[in-house]
C-alpha positions in Angstrom: -37.3 2.2 14.9 -34.1 0.7 13.6 -31.4 0.7 16.3 -27.8 0.9 14.9 -25.8 -2.2 15.5 -23.3 -2.4 18.3 -20.3 -2.0 16.0 -21.7 1.3 14.7 -21.8 2.7 18.2 -18.4 1.3 18.9 -17.0 2.9 15.7 -18.6 6.3 16.2 -18.1 6.8 19.9 -15.0 4.8 20.6 -12.9 4.0 17.6 -13.1 7.3 15.7 -12.2 9.4 18.8 -9.3 6.9 19.6 -7.9 7.1 16.0 -8.2 10.9 16.1 -6.1 11.0 19.2 -3.5 8.5 17.7 -3.4 10.7 14.6 -2.9 14.0 16.5 -0.3 12.7 18.9 1.8 10.6 16.5 1.3 13.1 13.7 2.7 15.9 15.9 5.7 13.7 16.8 6.2 12.9 13.1 6.1 16.6 12.1 8.5 17.7 14.9 10.8 14.8 14.0 11.1 16.1 10.4 13.0 19.1 11.7 16.0 17.0 12.5 15.3 13.7 10.6 15.3 14.8 6.9 15.1 11.2 5.7 11.7 10.6 7.3 12.7 7.5 9.2 11.2 8.7 12.5 8.0 9.7 10.7 7.8 6.2 9.3 8.2 4.7 12.8 5.3 7.0 13.9 3.2 5.7 10.9 3.9 2.1 11.9 2.9 2.8 15.5 -0.2 4.5 14.3 -1.1 1.5 12.1 -0.5 -1.0 14.9 -2.7 1.0 17.3 -5.5 1.2 14.8 -5.4 -2.5 14.1 -5.2 -3.4 17.8 -8.0 -1.1 18.8 -10.3 -2.3 16.0 -9.6 -5.9 16.6 -7.9 -6.7 13.3 -5.6 -9.7 13.3 -3.1 -9.9 10.4 -1.5 -13.0 9.0 1.5 -12.2 6.8 2.8 -14.7 4.3 5.8 -14.5 1.9 8.2 -12.2 3.8 10.9 -14.8 3.0 10.4 -14.0 -0.7 11.9 -10.5 -0.4 15.3 -9.3 0.7 15.8 -6.9 3.6 17.5 -3.7 2.6 16.4 -3.9 -1.0 14.4 -1.1 -2.5 11.1 -2.3 -4.0 7.9 -1.0 -5.5 5.1 -2.9 -3.6 2.0 -3.0 -5.7 -1.2 -3.9 -3.9 -4.9 -4.2 -4.4 -7.1 -1.8 -2.5 -10.2 -3.0 -0.6 -10.5 -0.7 2.4 -9.0 2.3 4.2 -7.6 -0.4 6.5 -5.2 -1.6 3.8 -2.7 1.1 4.7 -2.4 0.2 8.4 -2.1 -3.5 7.4 0.7 -2.8 4.9 2.6 -0.4 7.1 2.4 -2.5 10.2 3.4 -5.7 8.4 6.2 -4.8 5.9 9.5 -4.1 7.7 10.6 -1.6 5.1 10.8 2.2 5.0 7.7 2.9 2.9 6.4 5.9 1.1 3.0 6.1 -0.7 1.7 8.0 -3.7 -1.3 9.8 -2.4 -3.9 12.0 -4.1 -3.1 15.7 -3.8 -6.2 16.5 -1.8 -4.8 14.6 1.2 -2.0 17.1 1.5 -4.6 19.6 2.7 -5.8 17.5 5.7 -4.6 18.9 9.0 -2.0 16.7 10.8 -2.3 13.8 8.4 -1.5 15.9 5.3 1.3 17.6 7.1 2.8 14.3 8.2 2.7 12.9 4.7 4.3 16.0 3.2 7.1 16.2 5.9 7.6 12.4 5.7 8.5 12.6 2.0 5.4 10.9 0.7 4.5 11.7 -2.9 1.4 13.5 -4.1 -0.3 13.3 -7.5 -3.0 15.4 -9.1 -5.1 12.7 -10.7 -6.6 15.1 -13.2 -3.2 16.3 -14.4 -0.5 13.9 -13.2 3.0 15.1 -13.4 4.8 11.8 -14.1 8.2 13.3 -14.6 8.0 15.4 -11.4 6.9 12.3 -9.4 9.7 10.3 -10.9 12.3 12.9 -10.1 11.1 13.3 -6.5 10.9 9.6 -5.9 14.3 8.9 -7.5 15.8 11.1 -4.8 14.2 8.6 -2.2 15.4 5.4 -3.9 18.3 4.9 -1.5 16.1 5.5 1.5 12.7 4.0 0.9 10.5 1.7 -1.0 7.2 2.7 -2.6 3.7 1.3 -1.9 1.2 1.7 -4.8 -2.5 0.9 -4.9 -2.6 0.4 -8.6 -6.4 0.3 -9.0 -6.4 4.0 -8.0 -9.4 3.6 -5.7 -10.9 1.2 -3.2 -12.9 -1.8 -4.6 -16.7 -1.7 -4.0 -17.2 -5.4 -4.7 -14.0 -7.1 -3.6 -12.8 -7.8 -7.1 -9.5 -6.3 -8.3 -10.0 -3.6 -10.9 -7.6 -3.0 -13.8 -4.3 -1.6 -12.7 -3.3 1.9 -13.9 -0.1 1.9 -15.8 1.6 5.1 -14.5 3.4 3.5 -11.6 4.6 0.6 -13.8 6.2 3.1 -16.2 8.1 4.5 -13.2 9.2 1.0 -12.3 10.5 0.3 -15.8 12.4 3.6 -15.9 13.9 3.1 -12.4 14.6 -0.6 -13.0 13.4 -1.5 -9.5 11.8 -4.8 -8.7 8.0 -4.9 -8.3 6.5 -7.0 -5.5 2.9 -8.0 -6.0 1.0 -7.8 -2.7 -2.5 -9.1 -2.1 -4.5 -7.7 0.8 -7.3 -10.2 1.9 -10.3 -9.5 4.0 -10.1 -5.8 4.9 -13.5 -5.2 3.3 -15.0 -7.2 6.2 -13.4 -4.6 8.5 -14.7 -1.5 6.7 -15.8 -1.6 3.1 -16.0 1.5 1.0 -19.0 3.6 1.9 -19.8 2.1 5.3 -19.3 4.0 8.6 -18.8 0.9 10.7 -15.9 -1.3 11.5 -15.8 -4.9 12.7 -13.0 -7.1 14.1 -11.7 -9.6 11.5 -8.8 -11.8 10.5 -7.1 -10.4 7.4 -4.1 -11.5 5.4 -1.2 -10.0 3.5 0.2 -12.2 0.8 3.6 -11.3 -0.6 4.6 -12.7 -4.0 8.0 -13.1 -5.6 9.6 -9.8 -6.9 9.3 -9.2 -10.7 12.2 -7.4 -12.4 10.8 -4.9 -15.0 12.1 -5.4 -18.6 15.2 -3.3 -19.5 13.9 -0.9 -22.1 15.8 2.3 -23.1 12.7 4.3 -23.9 9.7 2.6 -22.3 6.2 3.5 -23.5 2.8 3.4 -21.8 2.2 0.1 -23.8 5.2 -1.5 -22.1 3.8 -0.3 -18.7 0.4 -1.7 -19.5 1.8 -5.1 -20.3 3.7 -5.2 -17.0 0.6 -3.9 -15.1 -1.5 -6.8 -16.6 1.1 -9.3 -15.5 1.1 -8.0 -11.9 -2.7 -7.6 -11.9 -3.1 -11.3 -12.9 -1.0 -12.4 -9.9 -2.7 -10.2 -7.3 -6.2 -10.8 -8.7 -5.8 -14.6 -8.7 -4.8 -14.5 -5.1 -7.6 -12.2 -4.0 -10.2 -14.3 -5.9 -9.0 -17.5 -4.4 -8.9 -16.2 -0.8 -11.6 -13.6 -0.7 -13.8 -15.9 1.4 -11.3 -15.2 4.3 -9.3 -18.4 4.2 -5.7 -17.5 4.4 -3.3 -19.9 2.8 0.1 -19.9 1.0 -0.1 -18.7 -2.6 
């Protein structure tokens, strides 16, 4: 008989219950805070605390490089690769910015988590019928308050390589004329890859690259967005490929 490894037992009987408690408690605080904090700042602090607790409980140690490349108080669109569900705790705990995500619409239906995301002014998109204009209008209202984090592959990688970036978010960036910051998340697949119900402690990295100012185009097209997406993809993919063995070094 095959006995599940230690980390499987640890995940199922300790980590998942602990994260459930973190989600319920901090999610409830976040939802209540939205009654008096319309900007979602308190909800974001709850999200950062939730992220820190998850990483600490799991045993994930994060090395951040490149924070000196970005300017505090500036609104950015952070574009990252996506290796694991642990990417979000890594990003939220490491970037000292008010962050909002573009999430798939089905997440809005999740108890507590979905309520937190909706009340915290995160954006939802129907991947089958994306309303780009609607997303842009909702996000434009947040520009003075928050930056955006985008996982431009659209889904988590199964093999660690960075898939082609979808162009929609880059079209938003061109229209809004906001700088894009390429971000490479390294090593989170070792914590919990897609399709595996087991977490393991690991050292991971977050590499922040120089901001890229989108081209000034009066009426940008999807082709303009794809060219920008390819440029950002090249930067992120090169960093991931160079460091995917777990060695964290300056880009």
